[in-house]
N, CA, C and O atoms as a GROMACS GRO file, in nm:
protein
  432
    1UNK      N    1  -0.583  -4.073   1.666
    1UNK     CA    2  -0.583  -4.213   1.630
    1UNK      C    3  -0.718  -4.254   1.571
    1UNK      O    4  -0.723  -4.347   1.490
    2UNK      N    5  -0.827  -4.189   1.610
    2UNK     CA    6  -0.958  -4.228   1.564
    2UNK      C    7  -1.001  -4.166   1.433
    2UNK      O    8  -1.114  -4.190   1.389
    3UNK      N    9  -0.917  -4.087   1.370
    3UNK     CA   10  -0.954  -4.022   1.244
    3UNK      C   11  -0.954  -4.125   1.131
    3UNK      O   12  -0.869  -4.214   1.129
    4UNK      N   13  -1.047  -4.112   1.037
    4UNK     CA   14  -1.049  -4.207   0.925
    4UNK      C   15  -0.931  -4.185   0.832
    4UNK      O   16  -0.874  -4.076   0.829
    5UNK      N   17  -0.893  -4.288   0.755
    5UNK     CA   18  -0.786  -4.271   0.656
    5UNK      C   19  -0.832  -4.177   0.546
    5UNK      O   20  -0.952  -4.159   0.527
    6UNK      N   21  -0.739  -4.117   0.473
    6UNK     CA   22  -0.779  -4.032   0.360
    6UNK      C   23  -0.851  -4.117   0.256
    6UNK      O   24  -0.808  -4.228   0.226
    7UNK      N   25  -0.961  -4.064   0.202
    7UNK     CA   26  -1.035  -4.142   0.105
    7UNK      C   27  -1.110  -4.053   0.008
    7UNK      O   28  -1.136  -3.936   0.036
    8UNK      N   29  -1.144  -4.111  -0.106
    8UNK     CA   30  -1.230  -4.046  -0.204
    8UNK      C   31  -1.363  -4.119  -0.214
    8UNK      O   32  -1.469  -4.055  -0.225
    9UNK      N   33  -1.359  -4.250  -0.209
    9UNK     CA   34  -1.479  -4.332  -0.221
    9UNK      C   35  -1.512  -4.398  -0.087
    9UNK      O   36  -1.422  -4.437  -0.012
   10UNK      N   37  -1.640  -4.408  -0.058
   10UNK     CA   38  -1.684  -4.479   0.061
   10UNK      C   39  -1.800  -4.567   0.019
   10UNK      O   40  -1.897  -4.519  -0.039
   11UNK      N   41  -1.791  -4.696   0.049
   11UNK     CA   42  -1.896  -4.787   0.008
   11UNK      C   43  -1.859  -4.930   0.037
   11UNK      O   44  -1.792  -4.960   0.137
   12UNK      N   45  -1.902  -5.019  -0.050
   12UNK     CA   46  -1.874  -5.161  -0.029
   12UNK      C   47  -1.818  -5.223  -0.156
   12UNK      O   48  -1.844  -5.178  -0.267
   13UNK      N   49  -1.739  -5.330  -0.134
   13UNK     CA   50  -1.685  -5.405  -0.246
   13UNK      C   51  -1.733  -5.549  -0.236
   13UNK      O   52  -1.752  -5.603  -0.127
   14UNK      N   53  -1.751  -5.608  -0.350
   14UNK     CA   54  -1.780  -5.751  -0.360
   14UNK      C   55  -1.693  -5.806  -0.471
   14UNK      O   56  -1.650  -5.732  -0.560
   15UNK      N   57  -1.667  -5.934  -0.467
   15UNK     CA   58  -1.595  -5.993  -0.579
   15UNK      C   59  -1.658  -6.127  -0.613
   15UNK      O   60  -1.698  -6.204  -0.526
   16UNK      N   61  -1.664  -6.152  -0.744
   16UNK     CA   62  -1.715  -6.278  -0.793
   16UNK      C   63  -1.605  -6.345  -0.875
   16UNK      O   64  -1.488  -6.309  -0.862
   17UNK      N   65  -1.642  -6.439  -0.959
   17UNK     CA   66  -1.542  -6.517  -1.033
   17UNK      C   67  -1.443  -6.432  -1.112
   17UNK      O   68  -1.324  -6.461  -1.112
   18UNK      N   69  -1.491  -6.326  -1.180
   18UNK     CA   70  -1.402  -6.254  -1.271
   18UNK      C   71  -1.386  -6.104  -1.246
   18UNK      O   72  -1.315  -6.038  -1.321
   19UNK      N   73  -1.450  -6.050  -1.142
   19UNK     CA   74  -1.438  -5.905  -1.121
   19UNK      C   75  -1.462  -5.866  -0.976
   19UNK      O   76  -1.527  -5.936  -0.899
   20UNK      N   77  -1.407  -5.752  -0.942
   20UNK     CA   78  -1.430  -5.688  -0.814
   20UNK      C   79  -1.522  -5.569  -0.842
   20UNK      O   80  -1.495  -5.491  -0.934
   21UNK      N   81  -1.629  -5.555  -0.765
   21UNK     CA   82  -1.725  -5.448  -0.790
   21UNK      C   83  -1.731  -5.355  -0.669
   21UNK      O   84  -1.730  -5.400  -0.554
   22UNK      N   85  -1.738  -5.225  -0.696
   22UNK     CA   86  -1.753  -5.124  -0.591
   22UNK      C   87  -1.885  -5.053  -0.611
   22UNK      O   88  -1.923  -5.021  -0.724
   23UNK      N   89  -1.954  -5.028  -0.502
   23UNK     CA   90  -2.078  -4.950  -0.504
   23UNK      C   91  -2.074  -4.857  -0.383
   23UNK      O   92  -2.059  -4.902  -0.270
   24UNK      N   93  -2.088  -4.727  -0.409
   24UNK     CA   94  -2.080  -4.633  -0.298
   24UNK      C   95  -2.089  -4.489  -0.342
   24UNK      O   96  -2.159  -4.455  -0.437
   25UNK      N   97  -2.015  -4.405  -0.272
   25UNK     CA   98  -2.023  -4.261  -0.292
   25UNK      C   99  -1.885  -4.204  -0.322
   25UNK      O  100  -1.787  -4.238  -0.256
   26UNK      N  101  -1.877  -4.118  -0.423
   26UNK     CA  102  -1.754  -4.048  -0.461
   26UNK      C  103  -1.759  -3.910  -0.396
   26UNK      O  104  -1.836  -3.823  -0.439
   27UNK      N  105  -1.678  -3.888  -0.292
   27UNK     CA  106  -1.682  -3.761  -0.220
   27UNK      C  107  -1.620  -3.647  -0.299
   27UNK      O  108  -1.647  -3.530  -0.270
   28UNK      N  109  -1.538  -3.676  -0.398
   28UNK     CA  110  -1.477  -3.573  -0.482
   28UNK      C  111  -1.581  -3.514  -0.578
   28UNK      O  112  -1.595  -3.392  -0.589
   29UNK      N  113  -1.653  -3.602  -0.647
   29UNK     CA  114  -1.757  -3.557  -0.741
   29UNK      C  115  -1.894  -3.543  -0.676
   29UNK      O  116  -1.988  -3.495  -0.739
   30UNK      N  117  -1.904  -3.583  -0.550
   30UNK     CA  118  -2.029  -3.574  -0.473
   30UNK      C  119  -2.144  -3.644  -0.544
   30UNK      O  120  -2.249  -3.585  -0.570
   31UNK      N  121  -2.121  -3.773  -0.576
   31UNK     CA  122  -2.224  -3.851  -0.643
   31UNK      C  123  -2.208  -3.999  -0.612
   31UNK      O  124  -2.099  -4.046  -0.579
   32UNK      N  125  -2.319  -4.072  -0.623
   32UNK     CA  126  -2.314  -4.217  -0.611
   32UNK      C  127  -2.235  -4.272  -0.729
   32UNK      O  128  -2.240  -4.217  -0.839
   33UNK      N  129  -2.164  -4.379  -0.706
   33UNK     CA  130  -2.083  -4.437  -0.813
   33UNK      C  131  -2.076  -4.588  -0.800
   33UNK      O  132  -2.084  -4.644  -0.690
   34UNK      N  133  -2.061  -4.652  -0.913
   34UNK     CA  134  -2.045  -4.796  -0.922
   34UNK      C  135  -1.938  -4.822  -1.027
   34UNK      O  136  -1.941  -4.762  -1.135
   35UNK      N  137  -1.844  -4.912  -0.997
   35UNK     CA  138  -1.748  -4.952  -1.100
   35UNK      C  139  -1.701  -5.093  -1.074
   35UNK      O  140  -1.712  -5.145  -0.963
   36UNK      N  141  -1.649  -5.156  -1.181
   36UNK     CA  142  -1.596  -5.291  -1.174
   36UNK      C  143  -1.452  -5.291  -1.218
   36UNK      O  144  -1.411  -5.215  -1.305
   37UNK      N  145  -1.375  -5.378  -1.155
   37UNK     CA  146  -1.237  -5.401  -1.195
   37UNK      C  147  -1.225  -5.548  -1.231
   37UNK      O  148  -1.248  -5.636  -1.147
   38UNK      N  149  -1.190  -5.575  -1.354
   38UNK     CA  150  -1.175  -5.713  -1.398
   38UNK      C  151  -1.057  -5.779  -1.328
   38UNK      O  152  -0.950  -5.719  -1.313
   39UNK      N  153  -1.076  -5.900  -1.285
   39UNK     CA  154  -0.972  -5.977  -1.217
   39UNK      C  155  -0.844  -5.983  -1.302
   39UNK      O  156  -0.733  -5.973  -1.251
   40UNK      N  157  -0.862  -5.999  -1.432
   40UNK     CA  158  -0.748  -6.012  -1.523
   40UNK      C  159  -0.666  -5.882  -1.534
   40UNK      O  160  -0.551  -5.887  -1.579
   41UNK      N  161  -0.722  -5.768  -1.494
   41UNK     CA  162  -0.647  -5.642  -1.503
   41UNK      C  163  -0.567  -5.612  -1.376
   41UNK      O  164  -0.488  -5.517  -1.375
   42UNK      N  165  -0.586  -5.690  -1.271
   42UNK     CA  166  -0.511  -5.668  -1.146
   42UNK      C  167  -0.377  -5.736  -1.160
   42UNK      O  168  -0.368  -5.859  -1.173
   43UNK      N  169  -0.270  -5.655  -1.158
   43UNK     CA  170  -0.136  -5.710  -1.178
   43UNK      C  171  -0.060  -5.730  -1.047
   43UNK      O  172   0.038  -5.805  -1.043
   44UNK      N  173  -0.104  -5.663  -0.940
   44UNK     CA  174  -0.037  -5.681  -0.811
   44UNK      C  175  -0.134  -5.649  -0.698
   44UNK      O  176  -0.219  -5.561  -0.709
   45UNK      N  177  -0.119  -5.723  -0.589
   45UNK     CA  178  -0.192  -5.699  -0.466
   45UNK      C  179  -0.088  -5.684  -0.357
   45UNK      O  180   0.000  -5.768  -0.343
   46UNK      N  181  -0.098  -5.576  -0.279
   46UNK     CA  182   0.004  -5.545  -0.178
   46UNK      C  183  -0.063  -5.499  -0.050
   46UNK      O  184  -0.157  -5.419  -0.055
   47UNK      N  185  -0.016  -5.549   0.063
   47UNK     CA  186  -0.068  -5.507   0.194
   47UNK      C  187   0.042  -5.429   0.265
   47UNK      O  188   0.146  -5.485   0.299
   48UNK      N  189   0.017  -5.301   0.288
   48UNK     CA  190   0.116  -5.219   0.359
   48UNK      C  191   0.123  -5.078   0.304
   48UNK      O  192   0.052  -5.042   0.210
   49UNK      N  193   0.207  -5.001   0.364
   49UNK     CA  194   0.226  -4.862   0.324
   49UNK      C  195   0.334  -4.853   0.217
   49UNK      O  196   0.418  -4.942   0.206
   50UNK      N  197   0.331  -4.746   0.140
   50UNK     CA  198   0.431  -4.723   0.036
   50UNK      C  199   0.457  -4.573   0.024
   50UNK      O  200   0.416  -4.496   0.111
   51UNK      N  201   0.524  -4.532  -0.082
   51UNK     CA  202   0.558  -4.390  -0.099
   51UNK      C  203   0.437  -4.304  -0.133
   51UNK      O  204   0.442  -4.182  -0.114
   52UNK      N  205   0.329  -4.362  -0.182
   52UNK     CA  206   0.209  -4.286  -0.215
   52UNK      C  207   0.116  -4.277  -0.094
   52UNK      O  208   0.070  -4.168  -0.060
   53UNK      N  209   0.088  -4.389  -0.030
   53UNK     CA  210   0.002  -4.393   0.089
   53UNK      C  211   0.093  -4.428   0.206
   53UNK      O  212   0.115  -4.545   0.238
   54UNK      N  213   0.145  -4.325   0.269
   54UNK     CA  214   0.244  -4.346   0.375
   54UNK      C  215   0.180  -4.339   0.514
   54UNK      O  216   0.066  -4.297   0.530
   55UNK      N  217   0.256  -4.380   0.612
   55UNK     CA  218   0.208  -4.375   0.751
   55UNK      C  219   0.185  -4.232   0.797
   55UNK      O  220   0.110  -4.209   0.893
   56UNK      N  221   0.246  -4.136   0.732
   56UNK     CA  222   0.228  -3.996   0.770
   56UNK      C  223   0.087  -3.945   0.738
   56UNK      O  224   0.048  -3.839   0.787
   57UNK      N  225   0.011  -4.019   0.657
   57UNK     CA  226  -0.125  -3.981   0.624
   57UNK      C  227  -0.226  -4.036   0.725
   57UNK      O  228  -0.347  -4.017   0.708
   58UNK      N  229  -0.178  -4.102   0.827
   58UNK     CA  230  -0.266  -4.161   0.928
   58UNK      C  231  -0.226  -4.110   1.066
   58UNK      O  232  -0.110  -4.078   1.090
   59UNK      N  233  -0.322  -4.104   1.155
   59UNK     CA  234  -0.291  -4.060   1.291
   59UNK      C  235  -0.221  -4.168   1.372
   59UNK      O  236  -0.142  -4.136   1.461
   60UNK      N  237  -0.248  -4.292   1.343
   60UNK     CA  238  -0.189  -4.402   1.419
   60UNK      C  239  -0.049  -4.439   1.374
   60UNK      O  240   0.012  -4.531   1.429
   61UNK      N  241   0.003  -4.367   1.274
   61UNK     CA  242   0.138  -4.392   1.220
   61UNK      C  243   0.157  -4.536   1.173
   61UNK      O  244   0.268  -4.589   1.176
   62UNK      N  245   0.048  -4.600   1.130
   62UNK     CA  246   0.058  -4.733   1.073
   62UNK      C  247   0.073  -4.846   1.172
   62UNK      O  248   0.111  -4.957   1.134
   63UNK      N  249   0.046  -4.822   1.298
   63UNK     CA  250   0.066  -4.924   1.400
   63UNK      C  251  -0.045  -5.028   1.400
   63UNK      O  252  -0.017  -5.147   1.413
   64UNK      N  253  -0.170  -4.986   1.385
   64UNK     CA  254  -0.281  -5.080   1.403
   64UNK      C  255  -0.349  -5.125   1.274
   64UNK      O  256  -0.435  -5.213   1.278
   65UNK      N  257  -0.314  -5.068   1.159
   65UNK     CA  258  -0.372  -5.112   1.032
   65UNK      C  259  -0.285  -5.062   0.918
   65UNK      O  260  -0.201  -4.974   0.934
   66UNK      N  261  -0.307  -5.121   0.800
   66UNK     CA  262  -0.237  -5.081   0.677
   66UNK      C  263  -0.333  -5.098   0.560
   66UNK      O  264  -0.425  -5.180   0.567
   67UNK      N  265  -0.313  -5.021   0.453
   67UNK     CA  266  -0.402  -5.032   0.336
   67UNK      C  267  -0.367  -5.152   0.249
   67UNK      O  268  -0.259  -5.209   0.258
   68UNK      N  269  -0.462  -5.189   0.165
   68UNK     CA  270  -0.439  -5.287   0.059
   68UNK      C  271  -0.429  -5.207  -0.071
   68UNK      O  272  -0.514  -5.124  -0.101
   69UNK      N  273  -0.324  -5.234  -0.147
   69UNK     CA  274  -0.306  -5.165  -0.275
   69UNK      C  275  -0.326  -5.263  -0.390
   69UNK      O  276  -0.264  -5.370  -0.395
   70UNK      N  277  -0.412  -5.224  -0.483
   70UNK     CA  278  -0.429  -5.296  -0.608
   70UNK      C  279  -0.352  -5.220  -0.714
   70UNK      O  280  -0.366  -5.098  -0.724
   71UNK      N  281  -0.273  -5.289  -0.792
   71UNK     CA  282  -0.213  -5.230  -0.912
   71UNK      C  283  -0.295  -5.284  -1.028
   71UNK      O  284  -0.307  -5.405  -1.047
   72UNK      N  285  -0.352  -5.192  -1.106
   72UNK     CA  286  -0.444  -5.227  -1.214
   72UNK      C  287  -0.388  -5.179  -1.346
   72UNK      O  288  -0.352  -5.062  -1.360
   73UNK      N  289  -0.379  -5.269  -1.443
   73UNK     CA  290  -0.328  -5.234  -1.576
   73UNK      C  291  -0.444  -5.206  -1.670
   73UNK      O  292  -0.540  -5.282  -1.675
   74UNK      N  293  -0.435  -5.097  -1.743
   74UNK     CA  294  -0.536  -5.060  -1.842
   74UNK      C  295  -0.477  -5.077  -1.981
   74UNK      O  296  -0.380  -5.011  -2.017
   75UNK      N  297  -0.536  -5.166  -2.058
   75UNK     CA  298  -0.492  -5.185  -2.196
   75UNK      C  299  -0.525  -5.064  -2.283
   75UNK      O  300  -0.452  -5.034  -2.377
   76UNK      N  301  -0.633  -4.995  -2.251
   76UNK     CA  302  -0.674  -4.879  -2.330
   76UNK      C  303  -0.572  -4.767  -2.323
   76UNK      O  304  -0.544  -4.702  -2.424
   77UNK      N  305  -0.518  -4.744  -2.205
   77UNK     CA  306  -0.422  -4.635  -2.189
   77UNK      C  307  -0.278  -4.685  -2.174
   77UNK      O  308  -0.185  -4.606  -2.162
   78UNK      N  309  -0.261  -4.817  -2.175
   78UNK     CA  310  -0.132  -4.881  -2.152
   78UNK      C  311  -0.063  -4.818  -2.030
   78UNK      O  312   0.051  -4.774  -2.037
   79UNK      N  313  -0.136  -4.817  -1.920
   79UNK     CA  314  -0.085  -4.757  -1.797
   79UNK      C  315  -0.129  -4.838  -1.676
   79UNK      O  316  -0.212  -4.928  -1.687
   80UNK      N  317  -0.073  -4.803  -1.562
   80UNK     CA  318  -0.111  -4.867  -1.436
   80UNK      C  319  -0.174  -4.764  -1.344
   80UNK      O  320  -0.132  -4.649  -1.338
   81UNK      N  321  -0.274  -4.809  -1.271
   81UNK     CA  322  -0.344  -4.727  -1.174
   81UNK      C  323  -0.336  -4.798  -1.040
   81UNK      O  324  -0.336  -4.921  -1.034
   82UNK      N  325  -0.330  -4.720  -0.933
   82UNK     CA  326  -0.328  -4.777  -0.799
   82UNK      C  327  -0.460  -4.747  -0.730
   82UNK      O  328  -0.511  -4.635  -0.735
   83UNK      N  329  -0.516  -4.849  -0.665
   83UNK     CA  330  -0.636  -4.833  -0.585
   83UNK      C  331  -0.602  -4.882  -0.446
   83UNK      O  332  -0.557  -4.995  -0.428
   84UNK      N  333  -0.624  -4.797  -0.347
   84UNK     CA  334  -0.599  -4.833  -0.208
   84UNK      C  335  -0.732  -4.858  -0.138
   84UNK      O  336  -0.827  -4.781  -0.156
   85UNK      N  337  -0.739  -4.965  -0.059
   85UNK     CA  338  -0.862  -5.003   0.010
   85UNK      C  339  -0.835  -5.013   0.159
   85UNK      O  340  -0.736  -5.071   0.203
   86UNK      N  341  -0.926  -4.955   0.236
   86UNK     CA  342  -0.926  -4.972   0.381
   86UNK      C  343  -1.065  -5.025   0.414
   86UNK      O  344  -1.165  -4.955   0.395
   87UNK      N  345  -1.071  -5.147   0.463
   87UNK     CA  346  -1.197  -5.217   0.484
   87UNK      C  347  -1.226  -5.232   0.633
   87UNK      O  348  -1.139  -5.272   0.711
   88UNK      N  349  -1.348  -5.199   0.672
   88UNK     CA  350  -1.391  -5.221   0.809
   88UNK      C  351  -1.317  -5.137   0.912
   88UNK      O  352  -1.288  -5.185   1.022
   89UNK      N  353  -1.286  -5.013   0.878
   89UNK     CA  354  -1.215  -4.926   0.972
   89UNK      C  355  -1.308  -4.885   1.086
   89UNK      O  356  -1.418  -4.835   1.062
   90UNK      N  357  -1.264  -4.907   1.210
   90UNK     CA  358  -1.348  -4.879   1.326
   90UNK      C  359  -1.297  -4.762   1.411
   90UNK      O  360  -1.344  -4.742   1.523
   91UNK      N  361  -1.204  -4.688   1.359
   91UNK     CA  362  -1.146  -4.576   1.433
   91UNK      C  363  -1.009  -4.609   1.490
   91UNK      O  364  -0.931  -4.519   1.521
   92UNK      N  365  -0.980  -4.738   1.504
   92UNK     CA  366  -0.850  -4.781   1.557
   92UNK      C  367  -0.782  -4.880   1.464
   92UNK      O  368  -0.662  -4.871   1.438
   93UNK      N  369  -0.859  -4.975   1.415
   93UNK     CA  370  -0.802  -5.080   1.331
   93UNK      C  371  -0.893  -5.104   1.210
   93UNK      O  372  -0.998  -5.041   1.197
   94UNK      N  373  -0.852  -5.196   1.124
   94UNK     CA  374  -0.932  -5.231   1.006
   94UNK      C  375  -0.935  -5.383   0.992
   94UNK      O  376  -0.867  -5.455   1.065
   95UNK      N  377  -1.015  -5.428   0.899
   95UNK     CA  378  -1.025  -5.571   0.868
   95UNK      C  379  -0.941  -5.605   0.744
   95UNK      O  380  -0.966  -5.706   0.678
   96UNK      N  381  -0.842  -5.522   0.713
   96UNK     CA  382  -0.765  -5.541   0.590
   96UNK      C  383  -0.684  -5.670   0.587
   96UNK      O  384  -0.668  -5.729   0.480
   97UNK      N  385  -0.632  -5.717   0.700
   97UNK     CA  386  -0.555  -5.842   0.698
   97UNK      C  387  -0.643  -5.958   0.652
   97UNK      O  388  -0.600  -6.040   0.571
   98UNK      N  389  -0.764  -5.964   0.703
   98UNK     CA  390  -0.858  -6.070   0.665
   98UNK      C  391  -0.895  -6.057   0.517
   98UNK      O  392  -0.893  -6.156   0.444
   99UNK      N  393  -0.929  -5.936   0.474
   99UNK     CA  394  -0.964  -5.914   0.334
   99UNK      C  395  -0.847  -5.947   0.242
   99UNK      O  396  -0.866  -6.007   0.136
  100UNK      N  397  -0.727  -5.910   0.280
  100UNK     CA  398  -0.608  -5.937   0.200
  100UNK      C  399  -0.592  -6.087   0.176
  100UNK      O  400  -0.562  -6.130   0.064
  101UNK      N  401  -0.611  -6.167   0.280
  101UNK     CA  402  -0.599  -6.313   0.266
  101UNK      C  403  -0.706  -6.367   0.172
  101UNK      O  404  -0.678  -6.455   0.090
  102UNK      N  405  -0.828  -6.317   0.184
  102UNK     CA  406  -0.936  -6.360   0.094
  102UNK      C  407  -0.907  -6.321  -0.050
  102UNK      O  408  -0.933  -6.398  -0.142
  103UNK      N  409  -0.854  -6.200  -0.070
  103UNK     CA  410  -0.822  -6.154  -0.205
  103UNK      C  411  -0.707  -6.234  -0.266
  103UNK      O  412  -0.709  -6.261  -0.386
  104UNK      N  413  -0.609  -6.273  -0.187
  104UNK     CA  414  -0.500  -6.356  -0.238
  104UNK      C  415  -0.554  -6.489  -0.290
  104UNK      O  416  -0.514  -6.536  -0.396
  105UNK      N  417  -0.645  -6.548  -0.215
  105UNK     CA  418  -0.706  -6.674  -0.258
  105UNK      C  419  -0.787  -6.652  -0.386
  105UNK      O  420  -0.780  -6.731  -0.479
  106UNK      N  421  -0.864  -6.544  -0.389
  106UNK     CA  422  -0.947  -6.511  -0.506
  106UNK      C  423  -0.862  -6.493  -0.632
  106UNK      O  424  -0.901  -6.537  -0.739
  107UNK      N  425  -0.748  -6.428  -0.619
  107UNK     CA  426  -0.663  -6.401  -0.735
  107UNK      C  427  -0.582  -6.524  -0.781
  107UNK      O  428  -0.538  -6.528  -0.896
  108UNK      N  429  -0.565  -6.620  -0.694
  108UNK     CA  430  -0.482  -6.737  -0.732
  108UNK      C  431  -0.556  -6.837  -0.819
  108UNK      O  432  -0.499  -6.939  -0.858
   0.00000   0.00000   0.00000
């Protein structure tokens, strides 16, 4: 139950009027990384598990927390990308419900 969720990036996110910014570490490429996601490119915000990030990928079987999924549209590639966020994970639960509510207000 205390194992962290599967992840590639570890760091912090902030959001301002028009973008969400990430600053942290990319464990796949083993390097510091920073990127921004424009608010206008986020097409969906979802709280919960799905066919890509399922409860089987967690030890708690989804009982005490769930990920936040951003669906992001890229005009350059005319495609959609999914970004999953787990915020404030303490080994048992996360702060995703609180963050999800803040993000809903930010996007509206």
